[in-house]
C-alpha positions in Angstrom: -20.5 20.7 9.8 -20.0 17.0 10.6 -20.0 16.2 6.9 -17.3 18.9 6.2 -15.2 17.6 9.1 -15.4 14.1 7.7 -14.3 15.3 4.3 -11.4 17.3 5.7 -10.3 14.2 7.7 -10.4 12.1 4.6 -8.3 14.7 2.7 -5.8 14.9 5.6 -5.4 11.2 5.7 -5.0 11.0 1.9 -2.4 13.8 1.9 -0.4 12.1 4.7 -0.4 8.8 2.8 0.8 10.6 -0.4 3.7 12.4 1.4 4.9 9.4 3.4 4.9 6.9 0.6 6.5 9.3 -1.9 9.6 9.4 0.3 9.1 5.7 1.1 9.2 4.7 -2.6 12.4 6.6 -3.3 14.1 5.0 -0.2 12.9 1.5 -1.2 14.4 1.8 -4.7 17.6 3.2 -3.2 18.0 0.3 -0.8 16.9 -2.6 -3.1 18.4 -1.4 -6.4 21.5 0.5 -5.2 25.0 -1.0 -5.3 27.4 -1.1 -2.4 31.1 -1.4 -2.3 32.3 -3.4 -5.3 28.8 -3.8 -6.7 27.1 -5.8 -3.8 23.3 -5.6 -3.8 20.9 -5.7 -0.9 18.8 -8.9 -1.2 17.5 -9.4 2.3 13.8 -8.8 1.8 12.6 -10.7 4.9 14.9 -8.7 7.2 14.0 -5.4 5.7 10.3 -6.1 6.2 11.0 -7.3 9.7 12.7 -4.0 10.6 9.6 -2.1 9.2 7.2 -4.3 11.2 9.1 -3.9 14.5 9.2 -0.1 14.0 5.5 -0.1 13.1 4.7 -2.1 16.2 6.7 0.2 18.5 5.0 3.2 16.9 1.5 1.7 17.4 2.4 0.8 21.1 3.3 4.4 21.9 0.0 5.6 20.3 -2.0 3.0 22.3 -0.5 4.3 25.5 -1.0 7.9 24.6 -4.8 7.8 23.7 -7.7 6.1 25.3 -9.3 3.2 23.4 -11.9 0.5 24.0 -11.3 -3.2 24.2 -10.5 -4.9 20.9 -12.7 -8.0 20.6 -11.2 -9.1 17.2 -10.5 -12.8 17.0 -6.7 -13.6 16.9 -7.1 -15.8 13.8 -8.2 -12.7 11.9 -5.1 -10.7 12.9 -2.9 -13.7 12.2 -4.4 -14.0 8.7 -4.1 -10.3 8.1 -0.5 -10.2 9.2 0.4 -13.3 7.1 -1.1 -11.9 3.9 0.2 -8.3 4.6 3.8 -9.3 5.1 3.7 -11.7 2.1 2.5 -8.8 0.0 5.4 -6.7 1.2 8.0 -9.4 0.9 6.9 -10.3 -2.7 6.9 -6.6 -3.6 10.4 -6.0 -2.3 11.8 -9.2 -3.8 10.3 -8.2 -7.2 12.6 -5.2 -7.3 15.6 -7.6 -7.7 14.2 -8.5 -11.2 12.2 -5.5 -12.3 12.6 -1.7 -12.0 10.6 0.5 -9.7 8.3 2.0 -12.3 7.3 -1.5 -13.4 6.6 -2.4 -9.8 4.5 0.7 -9.3 2.5 0.0 -12.5 1.8 -3.5 -11.3 0.7 -2.5 -7.9 -1.6 0.1 -9.4 -4.1 -2.7 -10.0 -4.5 -3.2 -6.2 -8.2 -2.1 -6.0 -9.2 -5.0 -8.3 -8.2 -7.9 -6.0 -9.4 -5.8 -2.9 -12.9 -5.6 -4.4 -13.0 -9.2 -5.7 -11.7 -10.8 -2.5 -13.7 -8.3 -0.4 -16.8 -9.8 -2.0 -15.7 -13.4 -1.7 -14.2 -13.4 1.8 -15.1 -10.0 3.4 -18.8 -10.4 2.6 -18.7 -6.9 1.1 -21.0 -5.9 -1.7 -20.3 -3.2 -4.3 -22.6 -1.8 -7.0 -21.6 -2.5 -10.6 -20.9 1.3 -11.1 -18.3 1.1 -8.4 -16.4 -1.6 -10.3 -16.4 0.6 -13.5 -15.2 3.7 -11.6 -12.3 1.9 -10.0 -11.4 0.2 -13.3 -11.3 3.6 -14.9 -8.9 4.9 -12.2 -6.6 1.9 -12.4 -6.6 1.9 -16.2 -5.7 5.6 -16.2 -2.9 5.2 -13.7 -1.4 2.3 -15.7 -1.6 4.2 -19.0 -0.1 7.3 -17.5 2.8 5.5 -15.7 3.7 2.8 -18.2 7.1 3.4 -19.8 7.6 2.6 -23.5 10.5 0.3 -24.1 13.5 1.8 -25.7 15.4 0.1 -28.5 18.5 -1.6 -27.2 17.2 -1.3 -23.6 18.0 -3.9 -21.0 14.5 -4.2 -19.5 12.9 -7.4 -20.3 9.4 -7.3 -21.8 8.6 -10.9 -20.9 6.6 -12.2 -18.0 9.3 -13.3 -15.6 10.0 -13.9 -11.9 9.5 -10.2 -11.0 6.0 -10.1 -12.7 5.0 -13.4 -10.9 6.0 -11.9 -7.6 3.9 -8.8 -8.4 0.9 -10.9 -9.1 1.4 -12.8 -5.8 1.8 -9.4 -4.0 -1.5 -8.2 -5.5 -3.3 -11.4 -4.5 -2.0 -11.0 -0.9 -3.1 -7.3 -0.9 -6.6 -8.5 -1.9 -6.7 -11.1 0.9 -5.5 -8.5 3.4 -8.3 -6.1 2.4 -10.9 -8.9 2.6 -9.8 -9.9 6.1 -9.7 -6.2 7.2 -13.2 -5.8 5.9 -14.3 -8.8 8.0 -12.6 -7.3 11.1 -14.2 -3.9 10.5 -17.7 -5.4 10.1 -17.5 -7.7 13.1 -15.6 -5.8 15.8 -14.6 -2.3 14.4 -11.3 -2.0 16.3 -9.4 1.3 16.4 -6.7 2.1 13.9 -4.1 1.9 16.7 -5.3 -1.6 17.7 -5.3 -2.8 14.1 -1.8 -1.5 13.5 -0.5 -2.9 16.8 -1.9 -6.4 16.4 -1.1 -6.8 12.6 2.5 -5.8 13.1 2.9 -7.9 16.3 1.9 -11.1 14.4 4.0 -10.0 11.4 7.0 -9.5 13.6 6.6 -12.9 15.2 6.2 -14.7 11.9 9.1 -12.9 10.3 11.4 -13.4 13.2 10.9 -17.2 13.0 11.5 -16.9 9.2 14.7 -15.0 9.3 16.2 -17.2 12.0 15.3 -20.5 10.5 16.5 -19.4 7.0 19.7 -17.9 8.4 19.0 -14.6 6.6 19.3 -12.6 9.8 23.0 -13.4 10.1 23.7 -12.5 6.5 21.7 -9.3 7.0 23.7 -8.2 10.0 27.0 -9.0 8.2 25.9 -6.8 5.2 24.9 -3.9 7.5 28.2 -4.2 9.4 30.1 -4.1 6.1 28.1 -1.2 4.7 26.8 0.8 7.7 25.6 3.7 5.5 22.6 1.6 4.6 21.3 1.9 8.1 20.3 5.6 7.5 18.2 4.5 4.5 16.6 1.6 6.4 15.7 3.7 9.5 14.3 6.4 7.3 12.3 3.8 5.3 10.9 2.2 8.5 9.9 5.6 9.9 8.1 6.9 6.8 6.5 3.4 6.4 5.3 3.5 10.0 3.7 7.0 9.5 2.2 6.0 6.2 0.8 2.8 7.6 -0.7 4.6 10.6 -2.7 6.8 8.2 -3.6 3.8 6.1 -5.1 2.1 9.2 -6.9 5.4 10.1 -8.4 5.3 6.5 -9.3 1.6 6.7 -10.9 2.0 10.2 -13.0 5.0 9.3 -13.7 4.7 5.6 -13.0 1.0 4.7 -10.2 -0.7 2.6 -11.6 0.2 -0.8 -11.3 4.0 -0.4 -7.9 3.4 1.1 -6.8 1.3 -1.9 -8.1 4.0 -4.3 -6.0 6.6 -2.4 -2.9 4.6 -2.4 -3.3 3.9 -6.1 -4.0 7.5 -7.2 -1.1 8.8 -5.0 1.2 7.1 -7.5 -0.4 9.0 -10.3 -0.1 12.4 -8.5 3.5 11.6 -7.5 4.4 11.2 -11.2 2.2 14.2 -12.2 4.1 16.4 -9.7 7.5 15.3 -11.1 6.2 16.3 -14.6 5.1 19.7 -13.4 8.3 20.4 -11.5 10.8 19.1 -14.1 8.8 20.1 -17.2 8.7 16.7 -18.8 6.6 16.4 -21.9 3.5 14.1 -21.7 2.6 11.7 -24.4 -0.9 11.6 -25.8 -1.4 8.2 -24.1 -0.4 9.8 -20.8 -2.9 12.6 -21.2 -5.6 10.0 -22.0 -4.6 8.2 -18.8 -4.9 11.4 -16.8 -8.4 12.0 -18.2 -9.5 8.4 -17.2 -8.2 8.9 -13.7 -10.0 12.1 -13.1 -13.2 10.8 -14.8 -13.2 7.8 -12.5 -12.6 9.9 -9.4 -15.3 12.5 -10.2 -17.8 9.8 -11.1 -17.1 7.9 -7.9 -17.5 11.1 -5.8 -20.7 12.1 -7.6 -22.2 8.6 -7.2 -21.2 8.4 -3.5 -22.7 11.8 -2.7 -25.9 10.9 -4.6 -26.2 7.6 -2.7 -25.7 9.4 0.6 -28.3 11.9 -0.2 -30.8 9.2 -1.1 -30.1 7.5 2.2 -30.7 10.7 4.2 -34.0 11.3 2.4 -35.1 7.7 3.1 -34.2 8.0 6.8 -36.3 11.2 7.1 -39.4 9.6 5.7 
Protein backbone atom coordinates (compact mmCIF):
# COMPACT_ATOMS: atom_id res chain seq x y z
CA UNK A 1 0.00 0.00 0.00
CA UNK A 2 2.82 2.38 0.88
CA UNK A 3 4.63 1.52 -2.34
CA UNK A 4 1.50 2.20 -4.40
CA UNK A 5 0.96 5.50 -2.60
CA UNK A 6 4.56 6.50 -3.40
CA UNK A 7 4.15 5.64 -7.07
CA UNK A 8 0.86 7.57 -7.29
CA UNK A 9 2.51 10.57 -5.66
CA UNK A 10 5.35 10.43 -8.18
CA UNK A 11 2.88 10.28 -11.09
CA UNK A 12 0.87 13.18 -9.64
CA UNK A 13 3.98 15.35 -9.31
CA UNK A 14 5.09 14.44 -12.82
CA UNK A 15 1.65 15.25 -14.28
CA UNK A 16 1.56 18.60 -12.50
CA UNK A 17 5.04 19.49 -13.81
CA UNK A 18 4.01 18.48 -17.34
CA UNK A 19 0.86 20.64 -17.26
CA UNK A 20 2.37 23.75 -15.67
CA UNK A 21 5.42 23.90 -17.90
CA UNK A 22 3.45 23.19 -21.08
CA UNK A 23 1.59 26.48 -20.54
CA UNK A 24 4.75 28.12 -19.19
CA UNK A 25 6.69 27.32 -22.37
CA UNK A 26 4.05 28.85 -24.65
CA UNK A 27 3.89 32.01 -22.54
CA UNK A 28 7.68 32.29 -22.42
CA UNK A 29 7.92 32.17 -26.20
CA UNK A 30 5.07 34.67 -26.54
CA UNK A 31 6.78 37.18 -24.23
CA UNK A 32 10.37 36.88 -25.41
CA UNK A 33 9.83 36.37 -29.16
CA UNK A 34 6.65 38.40 -29.67
CA UNK A 35 6.66 41.90 -31.17
CA UNK A 36 4.92 44.88 -29.61
CA UNK A 37 3.80 48.16 -31.17
CA UNK A 38 6.05 49.01 -34.11
CA UNK A 39 8.15 45.86 -33.76
CA UNK A 40 9.58 46.38 -30.26
CA UNK A 41 10.86 43.24 -28.53
CA UNK A 42 10.98 42.32 -24.86
CA UNK A 43 14.66 42.01 -23.84
CA UNK A 44 14.50 42.35 -20.05
CA UNK A 45 15.52 38.86 -18.95
CA UNK A 46 16.66 39.86 -15.43
CA UNK A 47 13.40 41.67 -14.66
CA UNK A 48 11.30 38.80 -16.01
CA UNK A 49 13.12 36.28 -13.82
CA UNK A 50 12.84 38.66 -10.83
CA UNK A 51 9.04 38.78 -11.19
CA UNK A 52 8.97 34.98 -11.29
CA UNK A 53 11.18 34.66 -8.20
CA UNK A 54 9.10 37.15 -6.19
CA UNK A 55 5.87 35.32 -7.07
CA UNK A 56 7.53 31.98 -6.23
CA UNK A 57 8.67 33.36 -2.87
CA UNK A 58 5.19 34.70 -2.04
CA UNK A 59 3.67 31.37 -3.06
CA UNK A 60 6.09 29.44 -0.84
CA UNK A 61 5.50 31.84 2.08
CA UNK A 62 1.75 31.14 1.99
CA UNK A 63 2.43 27.41 1.94
CA UNK A 64 4.85 27.69 4.88
CA UNK A 65 2.15 29.44 6.92
CA UNK A 66 -0.52 26.93 5.90
CA UNK A 67 1.25 23.68 6.81
CA UNK A 68 3.35 22.62 9.79
CA UNK A 69 7.03 22.00 9.14
CA UNK A 70 10.19 21.37 11.09
CA UNK A 71 13.15 23.66 11.47
CA UNK A 72 15.37 23.99 8.40
CA UNK A 73 19.00 23.49 9.41
CA UNK A 74 20.43 24.00 5.91
CA UNK A 75 23.45 26.30 5.83
CA UNK A 76 22.78 29.67 4.19
CA UNK A 77 25.75 29.33 1.85
CA UNK A 78 24.04 26.31 0.26
CA UNK A 79 20.83 28.24 -0.41
CA UNK A 80 22.80 31.23 -1.71
CA UNK A 81 24.77 28.95 -4.07
CA UNK A 82 21.61 27.18 -5.20
CA UNK A 83 19.85 30.50 -5.80
CA UNK A 84 22.79 31.93 -7.76
CA UNK A 85 23.10 28.94 -10.11
CA UNK A 86 19.32 28.56 -10.42
CA UNK A 87 18.71 32.15 -11.48
CA UNK A 88 21.74 32.19 -13.81
CA UNK A 89 20.29 29.12 -15.55
CA UNK A 90 16.93 30.89 -15.96
CA UNK A 91 18.45 34.16 -17.13
CA UNK A 92 20.72 32.45 -19.68
CA UNK A 93 17.81 30.35 -20.94
CA UNK A 94 15.55 33.40 -21.36
CA UNK A 95 18.30 35.46 -22.99
CA UNK A 96 19.05 32.64 -25.44
CA UNK A 97 15.57 33.11 -26.96
CA UNK A 98 16.70 36.45 -28.35
CA UNK A 99 19.04 34.59 -30.75
CA UNK A 100 17.46 31.14 -31.17
CA UNK A 101 13.92 29.84 -31.55
CA UNK A 102 12.01 27.99 -28.83
CA UNK A 103 12.38 24.46 -30.30
CA UNK A 104 16.16 24.92 -30.37
CA UNK A 105 16.11 26.02 -26.74
CA UNK A 106 14.01 22.98 -25.80
CA UNK A 107 16.35 20.61 -27.64
CA UNK A 108 19.36 22.10 -25.87
CA UNK A 109 17.76 21.94 -22.43
CA UNK A 110 16.84 18.30 -23.04
CA UNK A 111 20.43 17.42 -22.12
CA UNK A 112 19.87 18.63 -18.53
CA UNK A 113 20.20 15.18 -16.84
CA UNK A 114 23.79 14.89 -18.06
CA UNK A 115 25.27 17.86 -16.12
CA UNK A 116 22.99 17.01 -13.17
CA UNK A 117 24.55 13.54 -12.98
CA UNK A 118 28.14 14.64 -13.60
CA UNK A 119 28.10 17.56 -11.16
CA UNK A 120 26.04 15.53 -8.72
CA UNK A 121 28.95 13.11 -8.53
CA UNK A 122 31.65 15.81 -8.37
CA UNK A 123 29.96 18.21 -5.96
CA UNK A 124 26.89 16.51 -4.49
CA UNK A 125 28.81 13.36 -3.53
CA UNK A 126 26.17 11.31 -5.31
CA UNK A 127 27.00 7.97 -6.90
CA UNK A 128 25.13 6.39 -9.80
CA UNK A 129 25.63 2.94 -11.34
CA UNK A 130 26.91 2.83 -14.92
CA UNK A 131 23.55 1.48 -16.12
CA UNK A 132 21.86 4.65 -14.87
CA UNK A 133 24.09 6.77 -17.11
CA UNK A 134 23.19 4.63 -20.12
CA UNK A 135 19.46 4.82 -19.42
CA UNK A 136 19.47 8.60 -19.03
CA UNK A 137 21.63 8.94 -22.14
CA UNK A 138 19.07 6.89 -24.09
CA UNK A 139 16.25 9.16 -22.88
CA UNK A 140 18.10 12.37 -23.72
CA UNK A 141 19.20 11.08 -27.14
CA UNK A 142 15.65 10.03 -27.94
CA UNK A 143 14.19 13.41 -26.95
CA UNK A 144 16.77 15.27 -29.04
CA UNK A 145 16.17 13.05 -32.10
CA UNK A 146 12.42 13.44 -31.77
CA UNK A 147 12.37 17.21 -31.29
CA UNK A 148 15.20 18.30 -33.59
CA UNK A 149 13.89 20.26 -36.55
CA UNK A 150 15.49 19.76 -39.95
CA UNK A 151 16.65 23.03 -41.49
CA UNK A 152 14.69 24.21 -44.50
CA UNK A 153 16.31 25.57 -47.63
CA UNK A 154 16.28 29.33 -47.63
CA UNK A 155 15.38 29.38 -43.94
CA UNK A 156 16.58 32.11 -41.65
CA UNK A 157 17.65 29.91 -38.73
CA UNK A 158 21.40 29.82 -38.35
CA UNK A 159 23.05 26.42 -38.12
CA UNK A 160 26.20 27.79 -36.53
CA UNK A 161 27.16 27.71 -32.87
CA UNK A 162 26.44 31.29 -31.84
CA UNK A 163 25.52 33.40 -28.82
CA UNK A 164 22.24 31.56 -28.25
CA UNK A 165 23.94 28.17 -28.15
CA UNK A 166 26.65 29.46 -25.80
CA UNK A 167 23.95 30.73 -23.45
CA UNK A 168 22.26 27.31 -23.57
CA UNK A 169 25.52 25.60 -22.58
CA UNK A 170 25.91 28.04 -19.69
CA UNK A 171 22.31 27.39 -18.64
CA UNK A 172 22.86 23.63 -18.68
CA UNK A 173 26.03 24.02 -16.61
CA UNK A 174 24.12 26.10 -14.05
CA UNK A 175 21.35 23.47 -13.99
CA UNK A 176 23.95 20.84 -13.18
CA UNK A 177 25.44 22.94 -10.38
CA UNK A 178 21.96 23.60 -8.96
CA UNK A 179 21.22 19.87 -8.91
CA UNK A 180 24.54 19.14 -7.21
CA UNK A 181 23.94 21.73 -4.47
CA UNK A 182 20.38 20.47 -3.96
CA UNK A 183 21.72 16.93 -3.61
CA UNK A 184 24.09 18.16 -0.89
CA UNK A 185 21.22 19.97 0.86
CA UNK A 186 19.01 16.89 0.67
CA UNK A 187 21.70 14.57 2.05
CA UNK A 188 22.76 16.84 4.93
CA UNK A 189 19.54 18.41 6.23
CA UNK A 190 16.56 17.11 4.16
CA UNK A 191 14.46 20.31 4.31
CA UNK A 192 10.83 20.34 3.17
CA UNK A 193 9.92 21.33 -0.38
CA UNK A 194 8.31 24.53 0.97
CA UNK A 195 11.49 25.53 2.77
CA UNK A 196 13.67 24.83 -0.27
CA UNK A 197 11.37 26.86 -2.51
CA UNK A 198 11.14 29.72 0.00
CA UNK A 199 14.85 30.10 0.67
CA UNK A 200 16.00 29.58 -2.92
CA UNK A 201 13.62 32.25 -4.22
CA UNK A 202 14.39 34.64 -1.35
CA UNK A 203 18.08 34.66 -2.19
CA UNK A 204 17.31 34.77 -5.93
CA UNK A 205 15.07 37.81 -5.43
CA UNK A 206 17.72 39.60 -3.36
CA UNK A 207 20.45 38.95 -5.93
CA UNK A 208 18.26 39.94 -8.89
CA UNK A 209 16.96 43.10 -7.22
CA UNK A 210 20.53 44.30 -6.77
CA UNK A 211 21.28 43.35 -10.39
CA UNK A 212 18.33 45.13 -12.02
CA UNK A 213 18.84 48.31 -9.94
CA UNK A 214 22.59 48.56 -10.55
CA UNK A 215 22.20 47.83 -14.28
CA UNK A 216 19.27 50.23 -14.64
CA UNK A 217 17.16 47.51 -16.30
CA UNK A 218 14.30 47.94 -13.83
CA UNK A 219 13.62 51.46 -15.17
CA UNK A 220 13.64 50.31 -18.81
CA UNK A 221 11.40 47.37 -17.86
CA UNK A 222 8.77 49.56 -16.16
CA UNK A 223 8.80 51.96 -19.13
CA UNK A 224 8.22 49.06 -21.55
CA UNK A 225 5.34 47.66 -19.45
CA UNK A 226 3.77 51.12 -19.17
CA UNK A 227 3.97 51.48 -22.95
CA UNK A 228 2.59 47.98 -23.66
CA UNK A 229 0.40 47.07 -20.63
CA UNK A 230 -1.04 43.99 -22.38
CA UNK A 231 2.22 42.17 -21.67
CA UNK A 232 1.36 42.20 -17.95
CA UNK A 233 -1.25 39.48 -18.52
CA UNK A 234 1.37 37.19 -20.04
CA UNK A 235 3.96 37.99 -17.35
CA UNK A 236 1.53 37.32 -14.48
CA UNK A 237 0.33 34.07 -16.08
CA UNK A 238 3.95 33.03 -16.68
CA UNK A 239 4.85 33.74 -13.04
CA UNK A 240 1.85 31.80 -11.68
CA UNK A 241 2.38 28.71 -13.85
CA UNK A 242 6.10 28.86 -13.08
CA UNK A 243 5.40 29.04 -9.33
CA UNK A 244 3.10 26.03 -9.43
CA UNK A 245 5.53 24.09 -11.61
CA UNK A 246 8.45 24.95 -9.35
CA UNK A 247 6.50 23.89 -6.26
CA UNK A 248 6.02 20.43 -7.71
CA UNK A 249 9.66 20.34 -8.82
CA UNK A 250 10.73 21.00 -5.23
CA UNK A 251 8.31 18.30 -4.06
CA UNK A 252 9.98 15.94 -6.52
CA UNK A 253 13.52 16.94 -5.47
CA UNK A 254 12.72 16.72 -1.74
CA UNK A 255 11.13 13.26 -1.95
CA UNK A 256 12.80 11.57 -4.94
CA UNK A 257 16.02 13.54 -5.62
CA UNK A 258 17.14 15.87 -8.45
CA UNK A 259 17.88 13.15 -11.03
CA UNK A 260 14.32 11.73 -11.23
CA UNK A 261 13.12 15.33 -11.35
CA UNK A 262 15.42 16.16 -14.26
CA UNK A 263 14.26 13.02 -16.11
CA UNK A 264 10.64 14.10 -15.63
CA UNK A 265 11.28 17.66 -16.82
CA UNK A 266 13.14 16.30 -19.85
CA UNK A 267 10.56 13.71 -20.88
CA UNK A 268 7.69 16.18 -20.43
CA UNK A 269 9.13 18.04 -23.44
CA UNK A 270 8.86 14.84 -25.46
CA UNK A 271 5.26 14.13 -24.38
CA UNK A 272 4.26 17.75 -25.05
CA UNK A 273 5.39 17.42 -28.66
CA UNK A 274 3.89 13.91 -28.93
CA UNK A 275 0.53 15.29 -27.76
CA UNK A 276 0.64 17.99 -30.46
CA UNK A 277 1.38 15.30 -33.06
CA UNK A 278 -1.65 13.26 -31.97
CA UNK A 279 -4.00 16.27 -31.72
CA UNK A 280 -3.04 17.94 -35.00
CA UNK A 281 -2.23 14.78 -36.99
CA UNK A 282 1.33 15.72 -37.96
CA UNK A 283 3.34 13.03 -39.76
CA UNK A 284 6.38 11.69 -37.89
CA UNK A 285 9.69 11.14 -39.67
CA UNK A 286 11.53 7.83 -39.29
CA UNK A 287 14.14 9.63 -37.16
CA UNK A 288 11.40 10.83 -34.81
CA UNK A 289 9.95 7.35 -34.43
CA UNK A 290 13.44 6.09 -33.62
CA UNK A 291 13.75 8.83 -31.00
CA UNK A 292 10.43 7.78 -29.46
CA UNK A 293 11.64 4.17 -29.22
CA UNK A 294 14.85 5.32 -27.49
CA UNK A 295 12.90 7.39 -24.95
CA UNK A 296 10.54 4.58 -23.99
CA UNK A 297 13.37 2.05 -23.95
CA UNK A 298 15.37 4.23 -21.56
CA UNK A 299 12.36 4.82 -19.32
CA UNK A 300 11.35 1.15 -19.11
CA UNK A 301 14.93 0.00 -18.49
CA UNK A 302 15.33 2.57 -15.73
CA UNK A 303 12.04 1.50 -14.10
CA UNK A 304 12.96 -2.19 -14.39
CA UNK A 305 16.44 -1.62 -12.94
CA UNK A 306 15.14 0.54 -10.09
CA UNK A 307 12.49 -2.01 -9.11
CA UNK A 308 15.04 -4.82 -9.26
CA UNK A 309 17.43 -2.88 -7.04
CA UNK A 310 14.65 -2.08 -4.55
CA UNK A 311 13.63 -5.74 -4.42
CA UNK A 312 17.23 -6.83 -3.74
CA UNK A 313 17.48 -4.24 -0.96
CA UNK A 314 14.30 -5.56 0.68
CA UNK A 315 15.54 -9.14 0.51
CA UNK A 316 18.86 -8.12 2.03
CA UNK A 317 17.13 -6.28 4.89
CA UNK A 318 15.05 -9.37 5.75
CA UNK A 319 18.07 -11.62 6.09
